[in-house]
N, C-alpha and C positions, 0 to 999 in steps of 0.2 A: 507814691512813696519812692524814694531814691533806690534804684536797683542795686547800687553798691552797698547800701545799708543792709538790704535783704541778703546779699551774698555773704556778708559778715556772719549772719546767723545761718547755721545749718538748717536745711529744710526739715530734717527729721526733728530738730528742736522745736520748730514752729508747729509741726503736726501734733506734738505733745502739748506745747505751751498754750495754744489757742483754746482747745476744748477744755483743758484743765482750768484755766482762768475763767472761761465762760460759765462753766457749771458751778464754780465757786462763787462767782458774782451773782448767779441766778438764785443761789440758795438764800432763803429768807434770812435777813439780818437787820441790823439797826437802820442802815441807810435805805434798804429796800422797803422796810416797813414804814419809814418816814415818808418815802416817796408815795406809797399807796395812801397813807393818811392825808397828805397834802393834796393828792389827786382828787380825793373825795371832798375835801373842804374848800379848796380854792381853784380846782381845775388843773388840767394838764399844762396849759400855757404858762401860768405863773409858777408852777412847780419847777420849770426850767431854771429859775433863779436859784432855787435850792440845789438843783443838780450841778450848777456851775460851781457853787461853793464846795460841794461834796467832791467834785472831780479835782479841784485844786488841792483839797486835803489829801485825797488819794495819791495824787502825784507827789506831794511832799513826803508822804509815808513811804511810797515806793522808792523814791530817790534816796531817802535816808537809809533805807534797808540795804542799799547797795554800797553806800559810802561808810556804813558802820555806825551811823548815829542811832539807829534803832536799837542796836545791841546795848549802847550806853543807856538809852531811855528805859529799856526793859530791866536794867540793873537798878534803876532808881525810880520805882513806881510812884513815889511821891510827886514826881513831876506831873503825873496825870491827874492828881487829885483835884486841883482847881478846875480844870476843864471838865472832868467827869462829874463832879458834884454840882457845879454851877450850871453846866449845860444840861445835865439830867434833870435838875430841879426846875429849870425853865421850861423844858419840854413837858415835864409832868404837869406843871402849872397850866400850860396851854391846853393840855389834854383834858384837865378838869374843867376848864372854861368852855371848851368845845362840848364836853359831855353835858354841861348845863345849858348849852345853846347860848353862851355868852362870849364876850371877848372879841378880839380882832379877827380870829380865824373861823369862828362858827358861822354856819350859813344862817341867815336871818329867817326866822319862822314867819315873819310878816311880809318880807319881800325877798324872794329868791334871787333877784337881780341886784341885790345890794352890793355896793362896791366894798371890797375888803380893804381895810386901812393899814394892814401890816405892810411894811415897806419891802421893796425888792431886796434891799441891803440886808434886812433882818432875815429874810428867807435864805440868802446866800450864807450868812453867818451861821444859821442853823445847820445847813449842810456841811459847812467847813468844820464846825466844832464836833459834829457827830462822827465825821471821818477821822479827825485828828485825835479825839479823846477816847478812841476804842483800842485798848491794849491788845485785844485779840487780833485786830487788823495789823498792828505792828508785828506781832508774833508771826502772823501768817506770811507777811511779805518777807520778813527776815529769814524765814525757814524755806520758803518756796521760790522766791525770785533769784537769789544769788546762784543757785545751782544751774540756772539757765545762762549764766554769764560765762563766756569763754575768756579766760585770763590771757590767752595767747593772742587774742584779737583786740583791735582798738575798742576801748570801752565806750566812748561817746556814741558811736553809731549803733552799738548793740542796745544800750540803754534807751536811745531815741526810738528805735523800732519797738522794743518791748513795752515802753511806756505808752506809745501810741496805741498799741494793741490793747493794753490794759484799760486805758481810758475809753477807748471805743467800745469794748465789751461791757464795761461798767455803765456807760451811757445808754447802751441798748437795753440793758437789764433795768435800769432806772425808768426808762420810758415804758417798758412792759408793765412794771408795777404801778407807775403813776397812771397809765392808761386804764388799767384795771380799776383803780380807785375812781377815776373820772367817769368811767362807764357806769359803775355802781351809783355814783352821784346822780347821773342823769336819770337812771332808773328810779331811784328813790324820790327824786324831785317830781317825776311824773306821777308817782304814787302818792304825792302829797304827804310824804313821810319824812320830812326834813329833820324832825327831832331824832328819829332813829338814825339817820345818817350822821348827825352830829355826835350821837352816842358811840357809834361804831368808830368814826374817825378819832374821836376823843380818846376812846379806849386804846386804840392803836398808838396814838401819840403819847399817852401816859405810859404805856408799856415800853416804848422806846426810851422815855426818860428814865424809868426805873432800871431798864436794861443797861443804859449808858452809865448810870451812877453806880450800880452795884454789880454789873456784869464783869 
């Protein structure tokens, strides 16, 4: 990281900013629950594609909160409706399919090594929509991020550093949740309890869908 960028941000700001955003990111939410569900159903490696889409969405929301777009979006909640309902319905549908041990993302009860046919692009889109279509995420960033911006200092270096920190912390937390799901997946597979794993992952996925649509 460029030292000049760090100098722009007071160290006392970073001391508060880093733990604040880390614990907020670590708190169970839509994206973290989705990461755990995918970690169980498709494993950690392929969940990285969802994470990539989610991080792009988080970056857009964070940048928008600084330039004021988020304030406009929050005043017109109808803008969220398409993403919320379509995205939520799709995730809920996938959850039901997984619960029934069917569909693209369910682990096969006949062959655990079955290749999953859901595309990497679809996984990235899931992560992106989940991040973008969450009004609470917009409200969080618009209320918490701007106070850390010093209006007397160059804006671009500050935003660059803060955004790098936000995405790094978010990525770490996503890995923690996905790894937990992946570990549980391996345990349940060894126990020949694949149907139970599908039901757990499907319930989590369905919950994220309902949360996204009506939260």
